[in-house]
C-alpha positions as CSV (number, residue, x, y, z in Angstrom):
1,X,111.9,98.9,168.0
2,X,115.2,97.7,168.2
3,X,118.7,99.5,169.5
4,X,119.7,100.4,165.7
5,X,116.4,102.2,165.0
6,X,116.5,104.4,168.2
7,X,117.2,108.0,167.8
8,X,121.0,108.8,167.6
9,X,121.7,105.1,166.6
10,X,124.7,106.0,164.4
11,X,126.7,106.9,167.9
12,X,125.4,103.7,169.8
13,X,128.9,101.7,170.4
14,X,128.1,98.0,171.7
15,X,131.4,98.1,173.5
16,X,132.7,100.0,176.7
17,X,134.5,103.0,175.7
18,X,137.9,103.3,175.5
19,X,138.5,104.5,179.1
20,X,137.3,101.7,180.6
21,X,139.7,99.4,181.7
22,X,140.1,96.4,184.3
23,X,141.4,97.8,187.5
24,X,143.6,94.8,188.5
25,X,145.5,92.5,186.3
26,X,143.8,88.8,187.0
27,X,147.0,86.8,186.9
28,X,148.8,87.5,190.4
29,X,145.1,87.2,192.3
30,X,144.6,83.3,191.2
31,X,145.5,80.9,193.4
32,X,147.8,78.1,192.9
33,X,146.0,74.9,190.9
34,X,147.1,72.7,194.0
35,X,147.0,73.4,197.5
36,X,149.9,74.8,198.8
37,X,152.0,72.4,201.2
38,X,155.2,72.8,203.8
39,X,155.1,69.6,205.6
40,X,156.7,67.0,203.4
41,X,158.3,69.2,201.2
42,X,161.5,71.3,201.0
43,X,159.8,74.4,202.1
44,X,159.6,72.5,206.0
45,X,163.4,73.2,206.4
46,X,162.7,77.1,206.8
47,X,160.3,76.9,209.3
48,X,161.2,77.7,212.8
49,X,161.1,74.3,214.9
50,X,159.9,76.4,217.7
51,X,156.9,77.3,216.0
52,X,156.4,73.4,214.8
53,X,156.7,72.2,218.5
54,X,154.0,75.1,219.7
55,X,152.0,73.9,216.6
56,X,152.1,70.6,217.8
57,X,151.2,71.0,221.0
58,X,148.6,73.6,220.3
59,X,147.1,71.1,218.0
60,X,146.6,67.9,220.6
61,X,145.3,70.4,223.4
62,X,143.0,71.2,220.4
63,X,141.9,67.7,219.6
64,X,141.5,67.0,223.3
65,X,139.2,69.9,223.6
66,X,136.9,69.1,221.0
67,X,136.8,65.9,222.5
68,X,135.9,66.9,225.9
69,X,133.3,69.6,224.5
70,X,131.8,66.7,222.5
71,X,131.6,64.2,226.0
72,X,130.2,67.8,228.0
73,X,127.1,67.7,225.2
74,X,126.3,63.9,225.5
75,X,126.2,64.9,229.0
76,X,123.6,67.5,228.9
77,X,126.0,70.0,230.0
78,X,126.2,71.8,226.6
79,X,123.3,72.7,224.2
80,X,125.2,72.2,221.2
81,X,128.4,71.9,220.0
82,X,129.9,72.1,216.7
83,X,133.3,69.7,216.6
84,X,136.0,71.0,214.8
85,X,137.7,67.6,215.0
86,X,140.0,67.5,211.8
87,X,140.4,71.0,211.6
88,X,142.3,71.8,214.3
89,X,145.5,73.4,212.2
90,X,142.9,75.9,210.6
91,X,141.7,77.0,213.8
92,X,145.5,77.1,215.7
93,X,147.0,79.0,213.1
94,X,144.3,81.3,212.7
95,X,145.0,82.4,216.8
96,X,148.3,82.4,216.2
97,X,149.0,84.6,213.7
98,X,147.5,87.8,215.1
99,X,148.9,90.2,217.3
100,X,147.4,91.3,220.7
101,X,145.8,94.7,218.9
102,X,144.1,92.5,216.0
103,X,140.9,91.2,216.1
104,X,139.5,87.4,215.5
105,X,135.6,87.4,214.1
106,X,135.0,83.5,214.5
107,X,132.1,81.6,213.5
108,X,130.3,79.0,215.8
109,X,132.4,76.2,215.0
110,X,135.5,78.0,215.6
111,X,135.5,77.9,219.9
112,X,139.3,76.3,219.5
113,X,140.5,79.5,217.6
114,X,139.2,81.7,220.7
115,X,141.0,79.2,222.9
116,X,144.1,79.2,221.3
117,X,144.0,83.4,221.2
118,X,144.2,82.8,225.1
119,X,140.5,82.6,225.8
120,X,139.3,80.5,229.0
121,X,137.9,77.3,227.6
122,X,134.7,77.8,229.7
123,X,134.1,81.1,228.9
124,X,134.3,79.8,224.9
125,X,131.6,77.6,225.7
126,X,129.0,80.3,227.7
127,X,127.1,81.0,224.7
128,X,126.7,77.1,223.6
129,X,126.0,75.9,227.0
130,X,123.0,78.8,227.2
131,X,123.8,80.7,230.1
132,X,124.1,84.4,229.0
133,X,125.2,86.5,226.1
134,X,128.3,85.9,224.6
135,X,130.6,84.4,227.7
136,X,133.4,86.9,227.6
137,X,134.1,90.7,226.9
138,X,135.1,90.9,223.0
139,X,137.0,94.2,223.6
140,X,138.9,92.8,226.5
141,X,140.2,89.4,224.2
142,X,139.9,91.3,220.9
143,X,137.4,88.1,219.6
144,X,134.1,89.0,218.5
145,X,131.2,86.9,219.7
146,X,130.6,83.6,218.2
147,X,128.7,84.0,215.2
148,X,125.9,81.3,214.8
149,X,124.2,83.1,211.5
150,X,125.9,82.4,208.3
151,X,128.6,85.0,207.4
152,X,127.1,87.8,209.5
153,X,130.3,88.2,210.8
154,X,132.3,88.8,207.9
155,X,130.9,92.3,207.3
156,X,131.7,93.3,211.1
157,X,134.9,92.5,210.6
158,X,135.4,94.6,207.3
159,X,133.6,97.6,209.3
160,X,135.9,97.2,212.1
161,X,139.2,97.1,209.8
162,X,138.3,99.6,207.9
163,X,137.2,101.8,210.8
164,X,140.8,101.2,212.6
165,X,142.8,102.1,209.6
166,X,140.4,105.3,209.4
167,X,141.5,106.2,212.7
168,X,145.3,105.3,212.0
169,X,145.3,102.0,214.1
170,X,147.9,99.4,212.7
171,X,144.9,96.4,213.5
172,X,144.1,93.5,211.1
173,X,140.7,91.5,211.5
174,X,140.9,87.7,210.5
175,X,137.4,86.4,209.8
176,X,136.7,82.4,209.6
177,X,133.6,81.5,207.6
178,X,133.1,77.8,206.3
179,X,132.2,76.8,202.9
180,X,128.5,77.1,203.6
181,X,128.8,80.7,204.3
182,X,130.6,81.6,201.0
183,X,126.9,81.0,199.7
184,X,125.4,83.8,201.6
185,X,124.9,87.2,200.5
186,X,127.0,88.6,203.6
187,X,130.0,86.8,202.1
188,X,129.8,89.0,198.8
189,X,129.1,92.3,200.1
190,X,132.0,91.5,202.7
191,X,134.3,91.0,200.1
192,X,133.6,93.1,197.5
193,X,133.2,96.1,200.7
194,X,137.1,95.0,201.8
195,X,138.6,94.9,198.3
196,X,137.0,98.5,197.2
197,X,138.2,99.9,200.5
198,X,141.3,98.0,200.5
199,X,140.1,97.2,204.2
200,X,143.1,95.3,206.4
201,X,141.2,92.2,206.4
202,X,141.9,88.5,206.1
203,X,139.4,86.0,204.8
204,X,139.9,82.3,206.3
205,X,137.3,79.8,204.5
206,X,137.3,76.9,206.2
207,X,136.6,74.2,203.3
208,X,135.5,70.8,205.3
209,X,133.5,69.4,202.3
210,X,129.9,69.8,203.7
211,X,127.4,72.5,204.6
212,X,126.0,70.5,207.0
213,X,124.8,67.6,204.5
214,X,125.1,69.8,201.0
215,X,128.2,69.0,199.6
216,X,130.8,71.6,198.0
217,X,129.6,70.6,194.6
218,X,126.1,71.8,195.1
219,X,127.4,74.9,196.5
220,X,129.5,75.9,193.3
221,X,130.7,74.9,190.4
222,X,134.0,77.2,190.7
223,X,137.4,75.5,190.5
224,X,137.9,76.3,193.9
225,X,136.5,79.0,196.8
226,X,139.7,80.7,196.5
227,X,139.2,81.4,192.8
228,X,136.0,83.7,194.2
229,X,138.8,86.4,195.2
230,X,139.8,87.0,191.5
231,X,136.0,88.8,191.2
232,X,136.5,91.2,193.8
233,X,140.2,92.1,193.0
234,X,142.2,90.3,196.0
235,X,144.1,87.5,196.0
236,X,143.2,84.1,196.5
237,X,145.2,81.5,198.2
238,X,144.4,77.5,198.2
239,X,146.2,75.8,201.0
240,X,146.1,72.4,202.3
241,X,144.2,73.1,206.0
242,X,145.4,70.0,207.6
243,X,149.3,71.3,207.2
244,X,149.3,73.6,210.2
245,X,153.0,74.9,209.2
246,X,151.3,75.7,205.4
247,X,148.5,77.2,207.5
248,X,150.3,79.2,209.7
249,X,152.8,80.4,206.7
250,X,150.0,81.5,204.3
251,X,147.7,83.4,207.0
252,X,151.0,85.1,208.3
253,X,151.8,86.4,204.7
254,X,148.0,87.5,204.2
255,X,148.2,89.5,207.7
256,X,151.5,91.6,206.8
257,X,150.4,92.4,203.4
258,X,146.8,93.6,205.2
259,X,148.9,95.3,208.0
260,X,151.2,97.4,205.6
261,X,148.0,98.4,203.5
262,X,147.8,96.3,200.2
263,X,144.5,94.8,201.0
264,X,142.4,92.0,201.8
265,X,143.4,88.4,200.7
266,X,140.9,85.3,200.6
267,X,142.4,82.1,202.3
268,X,140.6,78.6,201.7
269,X,141.8,75.9,203.6
270,X,140.9,72.4,202.1
271,X,140.2,70.6,205.2
272,X,137.5,68.0,206.4
273,X,135.0,68.0,209.2
274,X,135.6,64.5,210.9
275,X,132.6,64.3,212.8
276,X,129.0,65.4,212.5
277,X,127.8,69.0,211.9
278,X,126.7,69.3,215.8
279,X,125.3,66.6,218.0
280,X,122.1,67.1,216.7
281,X,123.3,65.9,213.1
282,X,123.7,62.3,211.8
283,X,126.5,62.6,209.3
284,X,126.2,58.9,208.3
285,X,123.0,60.1,206.0
286,X,125.2,61.9,203.5
287,X,128.6,60.7,203.7
288,X,130.6,57.1,203.7
289,X,132.8,55.4,206.3
290,X,135.5,55.1,204.0
291,X,135.6,58.7,203.1
292,X,135.9,59.8,206.5
293,X,138.7,57.1,207.0
294,X,140.8,58.5,203.9
295,X,140.5,61.8,205.7
296,X,141.9,60.0,208.5
297,X,145.6,59.2,207.1
298,X,145.8,63.3,206.5
299,X,145.0,63.9,210.1
300,X,147.0,67.4,210.7
301,X,148.2,66.0,214.4
302,X,149.5,62.7,212.6
303,X,151.3,64.9,209.5
304,X,153.1,67.1,212.2
305,X,154.3,64.4,214.4
306,X,155.6,62.5,211.8
307,X,157.8,65.9,210.5
308,X,158.8,66.4,214.1
309,X,159.7,62.9,215.2
310,X,161.4,62.0,211.9
311,X,163.5,65.0,212.2
312,X,164.4,64.0,215.8
313,X,162.6,67.2,217.2
314,X,160.2,65.2,219.3
315,X,160.2,61.9,220.8
316,X,158.0,59.3,223.0
317,X,158.5,61.5,226.1
318,X,157.8,65.0,224.6
319,X,154.6,63.4,223.2
320,X,153.5,62.2,226.4
321,X,154.4,65.5,228.1
322,X,152.3,67.3,225.6
323,X,149.6,64.9,225.9
324,X,149.3,65.3,229.7
325,X,149.3,69.1,229.5
326,X,146.3,68.7,227.3
327,X,144.7,65.8,229.8
328,X,145.0,68.4,232.8
329,X,142.7,71.4,230.7
330,X,140.5,68.9,229.5
331,X,140.3,68.1,233.5
332,X,139.6,71.5,234.5
333,X,137.1,72.0,231.7
334,X,135.1,69.0,232.7
335,X,135.0,70.1,236.5
336,X,134.0,73.7,235.7
337,X,131.7,73.0,233.6
338,X,130.2,70.2,235.7
339,X,129.3,72.8,238.4
340,X,125.7,74.6,238.2
341,X,126.1,77.9,237.4
342,X,124.4,80.5,239.6
343,X,121.7,82.6,237.1
344,X,119.9,85.5,237.8
345,X,116.9,85.7,235.9
346,X,117.0,89.1,236.1
347,X,119.6,89.0,233.7
348,X,116.9,88.6,231.3
349,X,116.5,92.6,231.2
350,X,120.3,93.5,231.1
351,X,122.0,94.8,228.0
352,X,119.1,94.8,225.7
353,X,118.5,98.8,225.5
354,X,121.1,101.3,227.5
355,X,118.2,102.5,229.1
356,X,115.2,100.3,229.7
357,X,112.1,100.9,228.2
358,X,108.7,101.3,230.2
359,X,107.8,98.0,229.1
360,X,110.8,96.2,230.2
361,X,110.5,98.0,233.4
362,X,107.1,96.6,233.6
363,X,108.2,93.0,233.2
364,X,111.1,93.1,235.1
365,X,108.9,94.6,238.1
366,X,106.3,91.5,237.4
367,X,108.9,89.0,237.0
368,X,111.2,90.3,240.2
369,X,107.0,90.1,242.0
370,X,106.6,86.3,240.9
371,X,110.5,85.5,242.4
372,X,109.7,86.6,245.5
373,X,106.0,85.2,245.8
374,X,107.8,82.2,244.7
375,X,110.1,81.7,247.8
376,X,107.4,82.9,250.2
377,X,107.9,85.5,253.2
378,X,111.6,85.1,253.5
379,X,111.6,87.2,250.4
380,X,114.7,85.5,249.2
381,X,114.7,85.1,245.1
382,X,116.8,82.6,243.4
383,X,119.3,85.3,242.4
384,X,120.1,86.2,245.9
385,X,120.5,82.8,247.2
386,X,123.4,81.9,244.4
387,X,125.2,85.3,245.3
């Protein structure tokens, strides 16, 4: 039986009733056809020179931080490190556009953003070192735990922002994710809820070309990831992720839009992962040296340094001062990370539940007995030795 043969077929309408209308005009939501740029354009004249200098200092510091963390991984001081070398402009801008009361929701690759927001460099690496828990107090720093599962931090950001608005708190959440994370269901759920609730959230997608070894072309056939915003009813912005000034401007506008109650924005930053996915990855198996070298010519530090020196805002002495400060940071990080931490095995049972279950208490007692027996008659455990 066809639809036309069903009872009441004469009243059947193959189109939606007249009351149905699109909720949003899609035209204002569409991203520009090319990534937005500031450096090397007339727009750079409107940027505060002090902001450009601060961005430059943070970029240089961030590059040195990435290099030092990568070296610590090779020395066995870190279990793994996902470098953000080449993506520093995205990381720094994300941190600098937020107010103290706002929240940052980073992925595992966004340790640099957390450091730029004020987190101690050692604490930012604690999770990757495998010591314990997050390594820092998320509420104190307004930085959510570094998220290893892909895109699960996005719904968390939406929930926090929506709750803050219901309470009347003037808070914006900025959630960071890679292009690979946009293929996860959490990405869809977060953007859909954020747009429906008009939650004060900014989604920053760092499109660095690859989801480990999978190129973007094998993840999506969309014109850009920013175009995905239209389907959820929010603006999409496409920006040059290696242009620190453009990143700062676009993210600042998105944060301001969210704060005044106009809802979320999806920002796609077109950048490139210069190093391997992590120290466990061999990037030469899926990309050539020529591709990497082509992106080196669009390095975020070189772009900004060229702008600053060309305008007489930075000279060799200024460059040297910035690099020396970055080196002092790396030296301090190296010294602290080379010191073996005093670990308490009993911490295995902390923060699992608010109140320990009977099974956990039994396991804790068993471990305590084993530790006491291991250290003989003196009864001194490894935890007590380290205190």
